N, C-alpha and C positions, 0 to 999 in steps of 0.2 A: 392476589389480595384485592379486596373490593376498594373502591374509591370513596365510599361513604358508609357510615355507621349510624345507627339510630342512637339516641341518647341512652337508652337502656343497655345497648350493647357496649357502649363506651364505659358506662358505670360498671358493668359486669367485668369487662376486661381490666379496668382499673383495680377492682376488688381482687381479682385473681393475681395481678402483679403485686399488690400489697401483701398478699399471703405468701407469695414466693419470696419476696425480699425481706419480710419481717423476721427478725431474730427472736425466735420464741425461747431460746435457751435450751431447747430440747435436743437430745442427741439421738440420732437414728441408730437404733440397735443393730440393724443389719449392716449399716455402714461401719460401725465399730467392729463387727464380726469380720467383714471383708478386710478391714485394715489389719486386724490381728492375724488373719490367715496369710495376707500378703507379707507381713513382716516375718512370719514364721518361715515362709518359703524363702525369703531373702536370707534368713539366718541358716538355711539348710535343714530346717526341721521339717518333718512330715506333718501335714494337717491330720487331726484325728478323723476317723471315719464319721460320716454324718449320721448313719443309722447303725446301732450296735448289731453285730452279726447274730447274736442270740435272739434278738427280736425277730429277725428275718426267718430263723429256723422255726420259731414258734408259729409263725403265720403259715409257713409251707406245710 
């Protein structure tokens, strides 16, 4: 890591950190999907297939 930053770099870094830490109230859909799949695995359920098999047959 460098020992010095320009003012522009510090402002850019500060802005990036503010975006990361800001609570926008939005929910990441992919995170929600991952959580649901994880909970299904913990409950012993199988996750549904990601791509329907009929769609694969049509492409082939």
